[in-house]
Structures are given as C-alpha cells and as structure tokens.
C-alpha positions in Angstrom: 119.5 149.2 61.2 121.6 146.5 59.3 125.1 146.9 58.6 126.6 146.3 54.9 129.0 143.4 54.6 130.8 144.8 51.6 134.1 145.1 53.5 133.9 141.3 54.1 132.8 140.5 50.8 135.9 142.8 49.1 138.1 140.8 51.8 137.2 137.5 51.1 137.2 138.1 47.2 141.0 139.4 47.9 142.0 136.4 50.0 140.2 134.1 47.5 142.3 135.5 44.7 145.5 135.5 46.7 145.2 132.0 47.4 144.5 131.2 43.7 147.6 133.1 43.0 149.7 131.2 45.4 148.5 127.7 44.2 149.5 128.6 40.7 152.8 129.1 41.7 153.0 126.1 43.8 151.3 123.7 40.9 154.0 124.9 38.3 153.3 124.0 34.4 153.4 121.1 32.3 155.8 120.4 29.6 155.2 123.0 26.6 156.5 120.1 24.3 154.2 117.4 25.3 154.3 114.5 22.5 157.0 116.1 20.4 160.9 115.8 20.1 162.7 118.5 21.9 165.7 119.4 24.0 166.1 122.3 26.7 169.3 123.4 28.5 168.1 125.0 31.9 169.5 127.5 32.3 169.5 128.7 28.4 172.5 131.3 29.5 175.1 129.9 31.8 178.7 131.0 33.0 181.5 128.9 32.2 181.8 126.7 35.2 178.3 126.8 35.9 175.7 123.4 36.0 173.3 122.9 33.2 170.2 120.6 33.6 169.2 119.1 30.5 165.3 118.1 29.6 164.7 116.2 26.5 161.9 114.2 25.0 162.0 111.6 22.1 158.6 112.1 21.1 156.2 109.2 22.3 159.1 107.0 23.5 160.6 108.5 26.6 161.2 105.3 28.1 165.0 104.6 26.7 167.9 106.6 27.3 169.5 109.1 24.7 172.5 111.1 24.1 172.9 114.8 24.1 176.2 116.6 22.7 177.4 120.1 22.5 180.9 121.6 22.2 179.8 123.3 25.5 180.0 120.7 27.6 180.8 117.5 25.6 178.4 114.0 26.0 175.8 113.4 28.7 173.0 110.6 28.8 169.8 111.6 29.4 167.5 109.2 31.1 163.7 108.6 32.0 162.2 110.6 34.8 158.5 111.1 35.3 157.9 110.9 31.4 160.8 113.1 30.3 164.6 112.4 29.8 166.9 114.5 32.3 170.5 114.9 33.0 172.8 117.2 34.3 176.2 118.4 33.6 178.9 121.0 34.1 180.0 123.5 31.5 183.9 123.5 32.1 185.5 126.6 33.6 187.9 126.8 30.4 184.9 127.3 28.1 185.2 130.3 25.9 181.8 132.5 25.9 179.8 131.8 22.9 176.3 130.2 21.5 176.6 126.5 21.4 174.3 123.7 19.5 172.8 121.2 21.8 171.8 118.2 19.7 169.7 115.3 20.9 170.1 111.9 19.2 167.2 109.4 20.3 167.4 105.7 19.9 164.2 105.8 18.0 166.1 108.1 15.3 164.4 111.3 16.4 166.7 114.4 16.7 166.4 118.0 18.2 168.9 120.8 18.2 168.7 123.9 21.2 171.1 126.5 21.8 173.4 127.2 24.9 174.9 130.3 25.6 177.9 130.4 27.5 179.4 133.7 29.3 182.4 134.4 30.8 183.5 132.7 34.2 182.3 133.8 37.3 184.6 135.7 40.0 182.5 134.7 42.9 182.1 137.7 45.7 180.7 135.3 48.4 180.4 131.6 49.4 178.3 129.3 47.3 174.8 128.6 48.3 174.5 125.6 49.9 170.8 124.8 50.0 167.5 126.5 51.4 169.0 127.7 54.8 168.8 130.9 56.4 172.4 132.0 54.8 171.2 131.3 51.3 170.8 134.2 49.0 167.5 135.1 48.0 165.2 133.5 45.6 167.2 130.2 45.6 164.0 128.4 46.4 161.3 127.4 43.5 158.9 130.4 44.2 160.4 131.0 48.0 160.0 134.7 48.1 156.4 134.4 46.4 155.0 131.9 49.0 156.5 134.0 51.9 154.7 137.2 50.7 151.6 135.3 49.6 151.6 133.5 53.3 152.3 136.7 54.9 149.2 138.5 53.1 146.9 135.6 53.8 147.7 135.5 57.7 147.0 139.5 57.4 144.3 139.2 55.6 142.7 136.6 57.9 143.4 138.5 61.2 141.9 141.5 59.4 138.7 139.8 58.7 138.6 137.9 62.1 139.0 141.4 63.7 135.9 142.7 61.3 133.9 139.7 62.2 134.5 140.2 65.8 133.4 143.9 65.9 130.5 143.1 63.9 129.5 140.7 66.6 130.0 142.8 69.4 128.1 145.6 67.6 125.2 143.2 66.9 125.0 142.1 70.4 125.2 145.6 71.7 121.9 146.7 69.6 
C-alpha cells in the first residue's frame, strides 16, 4: 500500500511561500517616482532634534547636485547617489511643532515640494540606539525581525520535512 505524499507537498508549498515572502522583504522596492521630479523626507514626521534623510530626483538629470530648503531645517545640498539625489539633515531641537514645506530646486530648473511634520522634542527614557548590536532596540534594522521570524520558520520547516522523509524511508524499508 502506497502512502500519500500530501503532507510533504503541503509543507513544500508552505516553505516556498515563506522563502518567496522573505525574498520580497530582502529585495526592497524601486523608486516610485522614476523619471519624475520629486522630493521626499524620511521620516515624513520627525521629532524636533531628529535626523531626516532627503531623497530627491530632478527628473532625467540626477547627475548634478540640487538644493533642498525648509524652515524645518534650513538648506541642504543633495548629491547624486545610485540614480537619485540624497542628503541628510538634523531638525534643530528648538524647532516648533508644525508642518513645514520642503522645497527642491534643481539645476535644470525643475522644482518639487513636499511636507515635513515636526512634533515636540523627545524626552529620552533610554540610551540611543547605537547600531544593530544585541542591546539596540527591536526593529532598528531594515526588516530585521521579519528576517529572524522567516529564518526560524524556514529552519523549523526544513527540520519537519527532513523528519517526515526519514520516517517515510524507514517505513518503506520495513515493508
């Protein structure tokens, strides 16, 4: 009598889905504004005293630097990096909460505007996150917890499939 391989097929399908999901998290996404002129502040909401990364595009000309200005942080020069313009700036701790325009001025004449929201200053209750070490707060890495959960699930699934195959082989040898 032949045993059904249904549980193995189900586990294989689940493993494939998990691996595809983990690959999607690892690959990331492409710029949503490819070919257009835009400016983004990341995060779009920041506490006074916080650091903001600026990402911008001057359309088809991202080989020259551009200027980004805002009453939230002043003026920053964004420079070419992997096909987009990037820069970083710290919002002064004394900046009042509110919504501030973020304006991009390109050398080719293109412009774009976005908004940065500044909230009140932070009142730290712990030390700063200093990297991805064991004492850093959870979630500081890009998709760190997702990779951890996916990795644990993949190892567990692999062990389960291996045990099922071993039992099946022993059962077939005994028959």
